[in-house]
N, C-alpha and C positions, 0 to 999 in steps of 0.2 A: 230078735234083729241080727245075724251075723255080723262080727266087726271084724274088718279087714284092714289091712294095712293099706298104705296109702300106693305101696307098688311100685316096681319097677319104672312104667312110664313117668311117674311124677317125682319119684326121687333118685332119678338118674343125674348125674353129674351134666348140666348144662350146655359145655365145652363138647362132652363125647357125639353128639347128634342135634339134630334141630327138637324143639320142643316140641309134644304133643300137641294138636290140633286143639281149639278150644272145644270142639265136640267131644272127644277125648278126655277130656279134665273134667267136661260136666258129668260125661258119665262115670268117671273114675269117682269124682265127688260125690253122686247122688245114690252110687251102690254099696259105699263104707259107712260105716257109724266111728266117727273120732273121736280120739280122747276129747280134744280140744279143738275148737271152731272158732278162731282167732278173725272177728268182723273189724277192719278199718286195716288198709296197708301203708299206714304213715309209719314214722320209725318206730314209735313206742309198739305197734303191734307186731310188726316186722321182728325186732329185737326179742320180743315174745317168743315170737313164732319160732323163733334161731335156736331160743335157747329152750321151749319146751322139744324140741324137736330132739337136741342134744342131750336132754334128759330120758330118750326111750320113750316119748309119747309119740301117738298117731296125731299128727297137725295138720288141720286144714287153712288156708288165712285167702279171707277174700275181700274185694272194696271196690265201693262202689263207681270208681273213678280209676285212674292210673294209679299205680305205686307209689309213695310219697309225692302226688299229685296237687295238693293243697298244703297245707301250711308246711309239712315236712319239707318241699322244695321253695318255703318263701320265706326262708330263717338269713339272719346275717353271716352264714357261710363260716362261724367260730366256732373253733374249740378252744374253750376258754374257763380260766379258774375261778372268774366273776369278782375283777377287783373293788366293784361297788358292795359287795356284803362284806370286805371290810371296813368299812363305815358304820356298820350296823351290830361291828362285834361278832361277825360270825367265823370266826379262822379256822374252827374243825372244818364248816361247809367248804370252802376257800381251797380247805387241803385235799380232802376229798374228790372236789373239780378236779385239783391240777392233778392226785392218784389218776383219774380216768382219764384227761385230757393225756397227759404222757403215755400211759397204756396204748389209747388208740392211734394216737401219731406215731410211737415208736415201735411198738409190738407188734399191734391186730392190723391195723391198717395204716403203713410207711408209706407204701402207695398211693395212697390217696388225701395224704393229710401232707401239709409243708409248713414249717416254721416262721412266723411270720414277728418282727419287730413292729413295737408299738411306739407311737408318742404324744404325749399328754404335755400339750402346750397350756404354757402358764402365763397366762395376760394380765396385762394391770387392769386393778378392779376384778379380778375374774371371782367365781365360786371360790377358789383354794389356792393357798400358796405353795410357794416354790417347794417350801422347807415339810409341809404336808403331805405334796404329793414327792416329792422325795423319800420321803420316809415311807410313805404308802408301798411305793413301788419295790421299794429294798424288802420291806416283808412280804410282798406279793412273791418276789422271787427266792425270799428265804422259803417260805411254805413252799416251793416248788422245787427245794433243795438245790437248789441256785443251776438247774437243768438248763436253762435258757440264759445263763448270766447273771450278773448280780443289777439288780434294777439301781439305778443313779441318774442323776441331771445332765443333762448336755445342752450346749450354749447354741441360742440362736443360730448362728452363723453356721455351727457343723449340721445343726438340723436340717438347714436351708437347703444344704449340698445332697443331703439324701433325698428331699420332698422340694423341687425349685416352688410348686406352687404352693408352699406352705408363708401364712402370712405373717408379716413378719413387725410389723406396726403394733407396737407396745407390748411387744411378747417379751418375758424376761428370762425365762430358761422353758427346757423341754424334760420332763422327766420321761423315762428310759424304761421298757417291760417288756418280756417276750411272752407269747400265746403263739397259736395253732390256727393254721386254715383248711378247708374243706372246700370241696364241690357238696354239697348237702344233696342232690340230684342221682349221683354218682355212687354215692358212698349208700345211699338207700337200697340202690340196685344192687350192690355188692352184696349188701346181709341180707337180701331176699335170694339170693344165689346161695351162699351160705345155708340160708334155713332147707331150701330143695336139697341141697348134697346131703343135708342132715336127716332128707325123708318126709319132710313138709308138702303138701299139696298146695299149689295157690292159683289163684284166677283172680285178676283184675278186669276193672270193667263189670263188675256184678253186683248190682245192686239189690238190699233184703227188702222184700217187700210185706216181709212179716214174721214173726217170733213163731217156732213151733213148742208145743207143750206138751207132755206127759205128765199125767198126774198133777199137774197146775206147777210143775218145774219147766224151763225152759232147755230145751232138747236138742235144738236146731234150731235154722233159717229158711225161710224161704226166698230164693232170691229169681233174679232176673238178668240174663245176659243183656247187656247194653250194646252188643254189636251186634246181633240177629234177633233180639226180640225172647231165645227162648225162655221157657220157665223152668227152672226145678229147684232140688231142694237139700239142703246136708244137715244127716243126723249127728250128734254129739252128745257127750257124756253130758260134758262142760261146755259152755258160749264165753267166751270173754269180746267183751264190747271196748272195741279200742278206736272210736270212731273220731275223737279229737274236739274239735268243735261243734258235731252231732250227737255227742255221747247223751246228753239228754233226751233227745229226740229217740234214739233206741232204748232208754229207758222207758221212754213213755208207753211203748209199742210191750212190754213188759209188764209195766203197772200205770196206769192213765192217771191215778191218782198221785204220783211220786213227786216230789217238790226239786226242783233246780238244785243241781250239785257244784254247778261251775259257774264261771262269769267269763267273758271275751274280751280278750284287748287287741285292737289292730297295732300291727306294725308295717307301714308301707317304706319300699327302698326305692332307688333308682339305680340306674346304669347309666353309664357315661363313657365317651370315648374319651383318653388319657390325650393331656396337650403337651404334657412332659414326663419322663421316667419318675415312676414314685418308687423307691428302695426300702419305704416303711408304709404303715397306715397314722393316720390320725385318730384318736380318742380325745375327743375335746369335752372337757364337762361344760354342762348348759346352765346346770343348776346344781345345788348339794347332792341330788341323787340322778339325773339324769346326762346323757354323754351323748354325743354324735360321732359318728363314725363315718371316715374315709377311707376306704380299702381300696388298695391296689387287688382286683381279684379276677383268673382270668383274661387277664390283657387291657382289661377295661379298669373302671374308677366306679366302684359300688359306694352310695350313700344312703343312708339310714340312722335310727330309723325314727317310726313316729309310735307314739305308744297312748292310746287313747280307749277308754268303753266302748265296746259296739255291742248293739242290741239287734242287730239284722239277721236278714238270713245269711248264713255264711256261705252259701257258695253265691252271695254276691256281695262278698265281700273285693272290694276294687280302690286302685288308687285313684283319688279326686284331685283337681286342679289346688284345690288349698293344700291340700298333702304336700304337693311337689311344690308350694310355694315354703311350707313349713321348712321342709328339707334343706332347700337350696337356701334358703335362708341362714338357716342353724351352722349348715356347712360353712358358709362365709363368714363364720366369727373366725376358722383360721386357715381356710381355701380361697384364693386368690380367685379375681371373678371370672376371670377368661377361662378360669376352666369348668365354671357354674353356669356357663351358657345354658337356657335351654335347648338349643341347636344341638349342642352334644348329647343328649338323652338316646340313648338309644333302646333302653326298655325299662318299664318300671311294673313294681309285684307288690303285693299286698298278701299278709297272711294276720293269722288269729291266735295269738298267746290263749292256752287253756289254762284258767289261773281257780285258786281253791273259791268259791263262794263266798260272799260276805262285803263288811264294808270296807273303805280305805281306796287311797289311788292305787289306781294300779299299775302306774312307776315304781315304786316301793313294794310292790308284793311279791312275795317270795314262789317262785319257779317248781312249785311243789308238787309232788305227785299222788292224786287222789284216789282213792280206791275202795269201790262201795259193794257191797253184795245186795242185788235186789230181793223183792219177793218171792220173785220166782228161780232164785237161786244163778242168776245172769253176774258174773262180775263185770263190771265197769273201770274201768282204768284211763285217766286223761292228766294231761302236765304235761310236767317236767321239763327238759333241755336235751339237744342235741348231747351235748359235753356227757353226760352220763345215761345215752341210750343203752349201754350195755348193763349198766348198773338196773335201770329201771324193768330190765327186762328180765335179772336175777331178783327182784325185788318181786315181781307179778309170780313166777315160779315159786320163791318162798312162799307167799298167799296161797298157791294151787295147794301147796304140798299141806298146810293147817287145815284146809275149808273143812267146817262141821260138819261130820258125816261122810268126809273123807271120797268125794262121787269118784276122785280118780283114784281110788285105792292103792296100792302099794307098788305100781306100776310107774312111778315118776320118781325119778334120780334123784336124789337130793343135790341141791347148788353145790355143797359143800365139795363134791365129788366130780364135778364138773371139770373139764379144761378150764384153768383162770385165764390163760391170754389167746385163745383159741384165735388164730388169724382171719380174717376176711379172704376170699378168693382172691387171685393173684397177686399175694405177696412177693413181692420183691426191690431190689435196690433200683428206682427208677431211672438213676443214671446209668446204672451198668442192663438196665433195656434199653435204653435210649441207643446206649453205643452200641449193642449188637443188632438192631434195627437198621443202623445207620450202616453198619459193616455188610451184615446180611442183603441189603437194599444193592448194593453196589453189584453184586451177581446178577441181579435182575432187573436190567435195562437202564433207567433211571433212579429207579430205587426209591427210598421216602424223602421226603424234604426235612431239615433239620426241626422245624417246629412243629413240624406232622409226627415226629420220632417222638419228640417232645412229651407232646399232646398225648398219645398214645399210652405212652410210660406211665404219665400221671394222672389217667385215669383210667384204667384198666389193666397197669403193672405187666406182668406174664402174660397176662390174656392178649395183651398187644400183639403178641407172634400169631394168634389164630385170626387175627385184623390184617396184619399182614399177609399172611399166608392167600386167605381172600385174594388181596391185591394184586400178589403174582400169580396167582390162578387166572385171575380174569380184569387185568389191566386198565379196564374203563372201571373198574371201581377203586383204582387208585387214583382216580383224578380226584380233586377238589371238590367241595359241593360248591364253594363257594371262594372268589379267588380271595378274600380277604380274610378265610377263617382256615384253621390249620388243618378240619373235619373233611377226612375221604369218604366216599358213596359205599366202602367196604362198611362204616360203620354202621350204614342204617340197615345194609343184610345182616352186618352182626345182630344189631338189634333186634329186628324182627324174629330172628330166629333163635336167639339165645337169649333175650331179655326182655321176652315179654311184651313189646312194643307194638301198640293197637293201631294208632291215631299217628298222622303228622304232628301233632302238638306231643306227643309222647318222645317222638324220634329227636325234633327239632328246639325242645323246649327242657327233657329232660335227659333223654339220651346223648346229646350234643349241646353245644353251647351257641348255635345260630340265631336262636332268636334272642338269647338276649344281647347278641351282637349286633340284632336289626335287620339279620341277614336272613331273615325266612320270606323271601322273596315268592310270588304266586308260582312262577316256573319251578324253584325249587320244592313248594309245597307239592307240586302236583307230580314232581319225579319222586318224590317219596311217597307219596299216596300210591302210585302204580308197582313202585317197589313192592310195597307192602301187600298189594292185591296179589302178589305172586306166591303168597304163604303156600308152602303143602304144595306147591305145582313142580 
C-alpha cells in the first residue's frame, strides 16, 4: 500500500481558509497510510499528535466525540505544581510540575493562561497549623524559583479585602502562594491547531467500530462518522490508544483477555454566579490530603472537586444531587453562605481521572501516566494531568522511538532535537491584543466592547484579529450572542470554519463560555445550529 503524507488539505494553517469538509477529510484519511494513528482527542492524545507531527511522522488523530469533549474539558482549570505532593516528600515532582507550568503560562501559551493567587485559610481545629502551611507555601514557591513571589502568611483582615466572601469565623491566618489558571477547552483546541499546522490530519465525532489487523498486529481502525453515519477506515504503521476512561475498552478490541490497566475517580464541579469580587482563589484543606477549591474563573466562581471511585459507564458520568451537596458543604468551610445558594448555580460538570490500577484511596493516588503495549502491538497511554501535557506528549514520543522492532523505523526525529518551547498558535501579549482591538474598532462604527476585546484576546491571542475582521465585514456577526456574555456571533462562524465545531455543544460548551454561564437558551442554540448548517455553503 502506498504511503502518503496527510497533504495540503489537512496540513494547512486553519486560519488560511476554511477547513476541508468532513467528506474530504474522510477520503484523505482513507487513502493514506499513516505512521501513527492516535485514537482519542483528549489533551493526552492531542499533545502526542502535536509532538509526533513535529518529529516528522505522518499522524492522524480521531475522536468519537469532540476534541476535549470529556475529561479534558472537565478539569479544575489549573496549571499547578501540586502543593499536596509536598506532604509525601515528592519534592522533585513538584519542581518538575512547576517547570512545566511556567513553560506553558510564560512561553508556550501566555495568551491562554493567567497567574492566580491562592489563599489557604487556616481555621481553628483545622487539619494543618499556620506554621506548617506557612512553611509549606514558602517551600512551594522556592521550588518555583520564587517566580510567583514568596509564599507567606497573611492576616484574615487583609485576605477578606481581596475575597469579601471569605468566612472569617475562627480564621487564624491565611497562607498565600501562586499558580496559574486556564480555560481547558480553549487550550485543547489551540493544541489541535498546532498539531494540524505541523501536518496532522484530524477528525472529531468519528468513533472506532473495530481495529484492523495485519499478521496479528494492529494496523489501523474502522470508524463511523457520527455526523452522517458514513463508515470508513484508517491504516497506520502504529496505533496509539489515548481514549482516557475508555482505554481498557479499546484494549479489549485488541485482546479480549487483557486485564484492566486503570481505575477511575470521579471529580465533580459547580459553576456559580459571583455575589462579590474575587481577587484570589481559596484552597481550603478538608483533611490531611484533600483540598476544596473556590476559584474565580470566566467571571464566575468554580467550586470543587469530589474524588470517589467510579465503576460505571464513562459516558454516563454526571453530577448528582449528592455531589452538589458535598461540594457546597465543603465550600462552606471557608465561603460565606450567601455565595453558596443553589439559585446561583449556572452549570455543573463531572469528569473522570484515569489512575493506575491497584488498591488504595483515589485521593492519595499519584497522577501517573500509564503506557502499555498490547499483544497486537497497540500502545495504550492513560493518566497524567493537564499541567504536564507537553511532557506527556514527549514521553510517549520517546516510547515510540524505542519500541521493539522499531515499527516506525528511523523516520522519527528524536525529542531531544525538537524545539523545547514551541508556542501554541495565536501567541501574543493579551493586553496588547486587547488594546489593538479597541483602537482598530474605533474605525469600524461602534467597534468592539471592552469586555469582548479582553475575552477575545485571552481566548484566541492574535487570532482574535481574524474574528474581529469577520465582525467588521459582517456587522451582524459583531453582535453579542447574549447580553450577559462577552461572546459575539463571529466566534460561532469562526468555530465552524476554523475550529472543527460540528454541534451546538461544541460551540456553546467548548468553543465559548455560554453554557457554563447558563446562557445557552433554546433560541441561541437554534441560531448556532442554523449557522453550523451553512458550513461550506
